[in-house]
C-alpha positions in Angstrom: 79.9 125.6 226.8 77.9 123.1 228.9 81.1 121.6 230.3 82.4 125.0 231.6 81.1 125.5 235.1 81.0 128.4 237.5 82.7 127.7 240.8 81.7 129.4 244.0 83.5 132.6 244.4 86.0 133.0 247.2 84.8 134.8 250.3 85.5 138.5 250.3 86.3 138.9 246.6 84.2 140.1 243.7 85.9 137.6 241.4 84.2 134.9 239.4 86.2 131.8 238.7 85.2 129.4 235.9 86.2 125.7 235.8 87.3 124.8 232.3 89.0 121.5 233.1 86.2 119.5 231.5 86.3 121.6 228.3 90.1 121.1 228.1 89.8 117.4 228.7 87.2 117.0 225.9 89.4 119.0 223.5 92.4 116.9 224.3 90.4 113.7 223.8 89.4 114.6 220.2 92.5 115.9 218.5 91.5 114.5 215.1 88.4 116.7 215.0 90.4 119.8 215.8 93.1 119.0 213.2 90.6 118.3 210.4 90.7 121.0 207.7 87.8 123.4 207.7 87.6 123.6 203.9 88.3 121.2 201.1 88.4 121.5 197.4 88.0 118.9 194.6 86.7 118.2 191.2 83.1 117.1 190.5 82.5 113.6 189.1 81.4 115.2 185.8 84.6 117.2 185.6 86.7 114.1 186.2 84.7 112.2 183.5 85.3 115.1 181.1 89.0 115.0 181.8 89.1 111.2 181.2 87.3 111.7 177.9 89.7 114.4 176.9 92.7 112.1 177.6 91.1 109.3 175.6 90.7 111.6 172.6 94.3 112.8 172.9 95.5 109.2 173.1 93.5 108.0 170.1 95.2 107.6 166.7 95.2 110.5 164.3 93.0 108.7 161.7 90.3 111.4 162.0 92.9 114.1 161.5 94.1 112.4 158.3 90.5 112.2 157.0 89.9 115.9 157.8 93.1 116.8 155.9 92.0 114.8 152.9 88.6 116.4 152.8 90.1 119.8 153.1 92.3 119.1 150.1 89.3 117.9 148.1 87.3 121.0 149.0 90.1 123.3 148.1 90.7 121.6 144.7 87.0 121.6 144.0 86.8 117.8 143.8 84.5 117.4 146.9 81.0 116.8 145.7 78.9 115.2 148.4 75.6 113.5 147.6 72.9 115.8 149.2 70.6 112.8 149.7 73.3 110.9 151.6 74.1 114.0 153.7 70.4 114.4 154.6 70.1 110.7 155.4 73.0 110.8 157.8 71.7 113.9 159.5 68.4 112.2 160.1 70.1 109.0 161.3 72.2 110.9 163.9 69.3 113.1 165.0 71.2 116.4 164.3 
């Protein structure tokens, strides 16, 4: 508002006239600022990383799915007998 100035009022009138030519000139000189969007949206870096990881998992071969299917069959048939010491060792190695 500093570039809007009050002009002297004409004699015999009660009107006040404001000179806004400087404000208009400044607005016309910076159209990029006026056309910039006020809001923007996007995904965080962690969300983008998670999406990339998800795509990598989907693109990986189904070797793990085959292993799970084989283990399910062993469990259902009663042939799956894991070594408890080996299970405990693996848990400690992985820090679970």
